[in-house]
C-alpha positions in Angstrom: -22.5 -9.5 13.1 -22.6 -7.7 9.7 -21.9 -9.5 6.5 -20.8 -7.3 3.6 -21.4 -9.1 0.3 -19.1 -7.8 -2.4 -19.3 -8.9 -6.0 -15.9 -9.1 -7.8 -14.8 -6.4 -10.2 -15.4 -6.7 -13.9 -13.9 -9.9 -15.2 -12.7 -10.8 -18.7 -15.6 -13.3 -19.0 -18.2 -10.5 -19.1 -16.6 -8.3 -21.8 -18.0 -10.1 -24.9 -21.1 -12.0 -23.9 -22.1 -14.8 -24.4 -18.8 -16.1 -26.0 -16.6 -14.8 -23.2 -18.3 -17.1 -20.7 -16.3 -19.9 -22.2 -13.0 -18.3 -21.0 -11.3 -20.5 -18.5 -9.8 -18.8 -15.4 -10.7 -15.2 -16.4 -8.9 -12.3 -14.6 -10.1 -8.9 -13.8 -10.1 -6.4 -16.6 -8.4 -3.0 -16.1 -11.8 -1.7 -15.3 -12.2 -4.5 -12.7 -8.9 -3.5 -11.1 -10.1 0.1 -10.9 -13.4 -1.0 -9.4 -11.5 -3.1 -6.7 -9.3 -0.1 -5.9 -12.4 2.0 -5.4 -13.8 -0.6 -3.1 -10.5 -0.5 -1.1 -10.9 3.2 -0.6 -14.6 2.8 0.3 -14.1 0.3 3.1 -11.9 0.7 6.1 -10.9 -2.9 6.9 -8.9 -3.6 10.0 -7.0 -6.6 11.3 -10.1 -7.6 13.3 -12.1 -8.2 10.1 -12.5 -11.4 8.2 -12.6 -11.7 4.5 -14.0 -14.9 2.9 -13.2 -15.3 -0.8 -14.5 -17.5 -3.6 -11.7 -19.8 -5.0 -11.9 -18.1 -8.5 -9.2 -15.8 -9.9 -11.4 -12.7 -10.3 -12.6 -12.9 -6.7 -9.1 -13.6 -5.4 -7.8 -10.6 -7.4 -10.6 -8.3 -6.1 -9.9 -9.4 -2.5 -6.1 -9.0 -2.9 -6.7 -5.3 -3.9 -9.4 -4.8 -1.2 -7.1 -6.1 1.6 -3.9 -4.5 0.4 -1.7 -3.6 3.4 -4.3 -5.0 5.8 -3.3 -8.0 7.9 -6.9 -9.3 8.5 -7.8 -13.0 8.1 -8.4 -13.9 4.5 -10.0 -17.3 4.0 -10.6 -18.9 0.6 -13.7 -21.1 0.7 -15.9 -23.0 -1.7 -18.8 -22.1 0.5 -18.9 -18.8 -1.5 -17.9 -20.2 -4.9 -19.9 -19.5 -8.0 -23.6 -20.5 -7.9 -26.2 -20.4 -10.7 -29.1 -18.2 -10.1 -31.8 -19.2 -10.6 -30.8 -22.8 -10.1 -31.4 -25.0 -13.2 -30.7 -28.7 -12.7 -30.0 -29.3 -16.4 -27.3 -26.5 -16.6 -23.6 -27.2 -16.2 -20.8 -25.1 -14.7 -19.4 -22.7 -17.3 -15.6 -22.6 -17.9 -15.4 -19.1 -16.4 -16.9 -20.4 -13.1 -14.5 -23.3 -12.4 -12.7 -23.1 -9.1 -8.9 -22.9 -9.0 -6.9 -25.7 -7.6 -5.8 -25.2 -4.0 -2.1 -25.5 -5.0 -2.5 -22.7 -7.5 -4.2 -20.5 -4.9 -1.4 -21.2 -2.3 1.3 -20.3 -4.9 -0.3 -17.2 -6.4 -2.1 -15.8 -3.3 0.2 -16.8 -0.4 -1.3 -14.3 2.0 -4.7 -16.1 1.8 -5.6 -19.2 3.9 -7.3 -22.2 2.3 -10.3 -23.5 4.2 -8.9 -27.1 4.6 -11.6 -28.2 7.0 -14.0 -28.7 4.2 -14.6 -32.0 2.3 -12.6 -32.6 -0.9 -16.0 -33.0 -2.6 -17.0 -29.5 -1.9 -13.6 -28.3 -3.1 -14.1 -30.3 -6.3 -17.8 -29.6 -7.1 -18.5 -26.4 -5.2 -22.1 -25.0 -4.8 -22.7 -24.0 -8.5 -25.2 -26.8 -9.4 -26.1 -27.9 -6.0 -29.9 -28.5 -5.5 -31.7 -25.9 -3.4 -32.3 -28.3 -0.4 -28.6 -29.2 -0.2 -27.5 -25.6 -0.6 -29.8 -24.7 2.3 -27.9 -27.1 4.5 -24.5 -25.8 3.3 -25.7 -22.2 3.7 -26.7 -22.9 7.3 -23.4 -24.5 8.0 -21.5 -21.6 6.6 -23.5 -18.9 8.4 -23.1 -20.8 11.7 -19.4 -20.9 11.1 -19.4 -17.1 10.4 -21.2 -16.4 13.7 -18.6 -18.6 15.5 -15.7 -16.4 14.2 -16.4 -13.7 16.8 -15.9 -10.8 14.5 -18.1 -7.8 13.9 -17.7 -7.6 10.1 -17.3 -10.4 7.6 -16.6 -9.4 4.0 -17.6 -12.0 1.4 -16.0 -11.5 -2.0 -18.1 -13.7 -4.3 -20.4 -13.8 -7.4 -23.8 -12.4 -8.3 -25.6 -15.7 -8.2 -24.0 -16.8 -5.0 -24.8 -13.5 -3.3 -28.4 -13.7 -4.4 -28.7 -17.3 -3.1 -27.4 -16.3 0.3 -29.6 -13.2 0.4 -32.6 -15.4 -0.3 -31.6 -17.9 2.3 -30.9 -15.2 5.0 -33.8 -12.9 4.3 -36.5 -15.3 3.1 -37.4 -13.1 0.2 -37.6 -14.2 -3.4 -35.0 -12.5 -5.7 -34.5 -12.4 -9.4 -31.6 -11.8 -11.7 -32.6 -8.1 -11.6 -31.4 -8.1 -8.0 -27.9 -9.0 -9.0 -25.2 -6.6 -7.7 -23.3 -4.9 -10.4 -19.5 -5.4 -10.9 -17.8 -4.5 -7.6 -21.3 -3.8 -6.1 -21.8 -4.5 -2.4 -24.5 -4.7 0.2 -24.6 -5.1 3.9 -26.8 -7.6 5.8 -27.1 -8.1 9.5 -27.3 -11.7 10.6 
């Protein structure tokens, strides 16, 4: 199984740092839309593929463009929601990284499926400030679920910190913020 990690396109929350991090529910910028369209032309998704998406507007918008006219499974899951990197227990979730309510996702992104099998607590708090030991258990659960899906390719549309956290967990190597993918950046990892 190959996992293709994709960072969302440029979001409004990154345009005027650090103040823009206080924007709630930021969308993609026009540049972010262009980047997502480039991703769509880069990848040849089929109906046999699975796309797992963070429940945040900019990732949902990126995935919507990426999967345009493709009837593959698209699952929204807090398993790939924003995550601080590196993890700092004293930090709090920024307004730009708050997950959307499931009802908003159902209404605005009706072709996506909500992962209803997960606890309401995970849908409420996500993985952003989760201690490393707890994240390791969640990551193991998620990756086991990925393997059970019986697909060759799983595309995960997520965030720089989340992607680095999963990369560290899967590869056992220590990463830094310098290893973040750029806007609409991607990398493939066999698992």
